[in-house]
C-alpha positions as CSV (number, residue, x, y, z in Angstrom):
1,X,50.2,29.0,36.3
2,X,47.9,27.7,34.5
3,X,50.6,26.4,31.7
4,X,52.7,24.8,34.5
5,X,49.3,22.7,36.1
6,X,48.5,21.6,32.4
7,X,51.7,20.3,31.3
8,X,51.9,18.1,34.7
9,X,49.2,16.3,34.7
10,X,47.1,15.7,30.8
11,X,49.5,13.6,28.9
12,X,50.3,15.2,25.7
13,X,48.8,13.1,22.9
14,X,49.7,13.4,19.4
15,X,46.7,14.0,15.9
16,X,47.3,9.8,15.4
17,X,44.9,7.2,14.0
18,X,44.1,6.1,17.6
19,X,42.7,9.2,19.0
20,X,41.2,9.7,15.8
21,X,39.6,6.2,16.2
22,X,38.6,7.3,19.6
23,X,36.9,10.3,18.7
24,X,34.9,8.1,15.9
25,X,33.9,5.3,18.2
26,X,32.8,8.3,20.9
27,X,30.5,10.2,18.2
28,X,28.8,6.7,17.4
29,X,27.8,5.8,20.0
30,X,26.2,9.3,20.5
31,X,24.6,8.9,17.2
32,X,23.4,5.3,18.2
33,X,21.9,6.7,21.8
34,X,20.5,9.2,19.7
35,X,18.6,7.2,17.4
36,X,17.7,5.0,20.2
37,X,15.6,8.0,21.9
38,X,14.5,9.3,18.8
39,X,14.1,7.6,15.5
40,X,14.0,4.2,16.8
41,X,9.7,5.0,18.4
42,X,9.2,7.0,15.3
43,X,10.2,3.2,12.9
44,X,8.0,1.5,15.8
45,X,4.8,3.1,15.4
46,X,5.3,2.9,11.5
47,X,5.4,-0.6,12.1
48,X,2.2,-0.3,14.0
49,X,0.5,1.2,10.7
50,X,1.8,-0.5,8.9
51,X,0.2,-4.0,10.4
52,X,-3.1,-1.8,10.2
53,X,-2.3,-1.2,6.8
54,X,-1.8,-5.0,5.8
55,X,-5.0,-5.5,8.3
56,X,-7.2,-3.4,5.7
57,X,-5.4,-5.1,2.7
58,X,-6.7,-8.8,3.8
59,X,-10.3,-7.4,5.1
60,X,-10.8,-6.2,1.8
61,X,-9.0,-9.5,0.2
62,X,-11.1,-11.6,2.6
63,X,-14.0,-10.2,1.4
64,X,-13.6,-10.1,-2.3
65,X,-12.5,-14.0,-1.7
66,X,-16.0,-14.7,0.1
67,X,-17.7,-13.0,-3.2
68,X,-15.6,-15.1,-5.6
69,X,-17.3,-17.9,-3.6
70,X,-21.0,-17.4,-3.6
71,X,-20.9,-16.0,-7.4
72,X,-19.6,-20.1,-8.2
73,X,-22.0,-21.7,-5.7
74,X,-25.5,-22.8,-8.4
75,X,-28.3,-23.9,-6.7
76,X,-32.2,-25.2,-8.3
77,X,-33.8,-24.9,-4.6
78,X,-34.9,-21.3,-4.6
79,X,-34.8,-21.0,-1.0
80,X,-30.6,-21.8,-1.7
81,X,-30.6,-19.6,-4.5
82,X,-32.4,-16.6,-1.8
83,X,-30.2,-17.6,0.9
84,X,-26.9,-17.5,-1.1
85,X,-28.1,-14.1,-3.0
86,X,-28.7,-12.5,0.9
87,X,-25.4,-13.3,2.0
88,X,-23.9,-11.8,-1.7
89,X,-25.6,-8.6,-1.4
90,X,-24.2,-8.9,2.3
91,X,-20.6,-8.7,0.9
92,X,-21.3,-6.5,-1.8
93,X,-22.6,-3.8,0.6
94,X,-19.4,-4.5,3.2
95,X,-16.8,-5.0,0.1
96,X,-18.1,-1.0,-0.8
97,X,-18.5,0.1,2.9
98,X,-14.9,-1.2,3.2
99,X,-13.0,0.0,-0.4
100,X,-15.1,3.4,0.9
101,X,-13.7,3.8,4.5
102,X,-10.3,1.6,4.4
103,X,-8.5,4.6,5.8
104,X,-10.8,5.8,8.5
105,X,-11.4,2.2,10.1
106,X,-8.9,1.0,12.9
107,X,-8.2,-1.8,14.5
108,X,-11.0,-2.5,16.5
109,X,-13.2,-1.8,13.7
110,X,-11.2,-4.0,11.2
111,X,-10.9,-7.3,14.4
112,X,-14.8,-6.7,14.4
113,X,-16.0,-7.0,9.8
114,X,-13.3,-10.1,10.0
115,X,-15.7,-11.8,13.0
116,X,-18.3,-11.0,10.8
117,X,-16.8,-12.5,7.2
118,X,-15.5,-15.6,10.0
119,X,-19.6,-16.2,10.3
120,X,-20.2,-15.8,6.4
121,X,-16.7,-18.5,5.7
122,X,-18.8,-20.9,8.0
123,X,-22.4,-20.2,6.2
124,X,-20.5,-20.6,2.4
125,X,-18.5,-23.8,4.4
126,X,-21.9,-25.0,4.9
127,X,-23.7,-24.3,1.6
128,X,-20.5,-26.7,0.3
129,X,-21.2,-29.4,1.8
130,X,-24.8,-29.1,1.1
131,X,-26.4,-28.1,4.3
132,X,-28.6,-24.6,4.4
133,X,-29.9,-22.2,6.8
134,X,-33.3,-22.2,5.4
135,X,-35.5,-25.4,5.5
136,X,-38.6,-25.9,3.3
137,X,-40.4,-27.7,6.4
138,X,-43.2,-30.1,4.6
139,X,-45.7,-31.8,6.8
140,X,-48.1,-34.4,5.9
141,X,-51.8,-33.4,5.5
142,X,-53.0,-36.4,3.9
143,X,-54.7,-37.3,8.2
144,X,-56.2,-33.4,8.1
145,X,-57.8,-33.4,4.3
146,X,-59.2,-37.1,4.9
147,X,-61.0,-35.7,8.5
148,X,-62.1,-32.9,6.5
149,X,-63.2,-35.0,3.5
150,X,-64.9,-37.0,6.5
151,X,-67.0,-34.1,8.2
152,X,-67.9,-32.7,4.3
153,X,-69.0,-36.0,3.4
154,X,-71.5,-35.9,7.2
155,X,-72.4,-32.9,6.3
156,X,-73.5,-33.3,2.8
157,X,-75.7,-36.4,4.2
158,X,-77.0,-34.1,6.9
159,X,-77.9,-31.3,4.3
160,X,-81.1,-32.6,2.8
161,X,-82.5,-33.7,6.1
162,X,-82.1,-30.2,7.5
163,X,-83.3,-28.6,4.5
164,X,-87.0,-30.4,4.7
């Protein structure tokens, strides 16, 4: 009975290239769906890991670039030299920290480091345009000196009279 039903309601297929291509297309579709389900999310997570790695490298390179620019700045004034030396030592410490802890830094920490280096870069740009944060303030002491000398003269004139 079963053979009767099968022969009545099913089609007879030959093993030809059309059947083979239909089976192959079905298998490819199933494999592609499995790829989308499993492999694609893994690839996307690896993309994020690459972005993190690229950010780490970019921050390290940025610190090295700023250090090299600071080394090239030559100044005669001691305050300007001190300001440059202060930032240069800060950049040295940052570069050491980045290199030692590079694999443990997350994106938030990398953004914070990049913001810090952007502020330092603004200072360095100002130095190249001769704008320093530390300025030597001077004021005119001639009026003060003259007033003190005048008081001293008056005191000297009154001193012999007070001693008598």
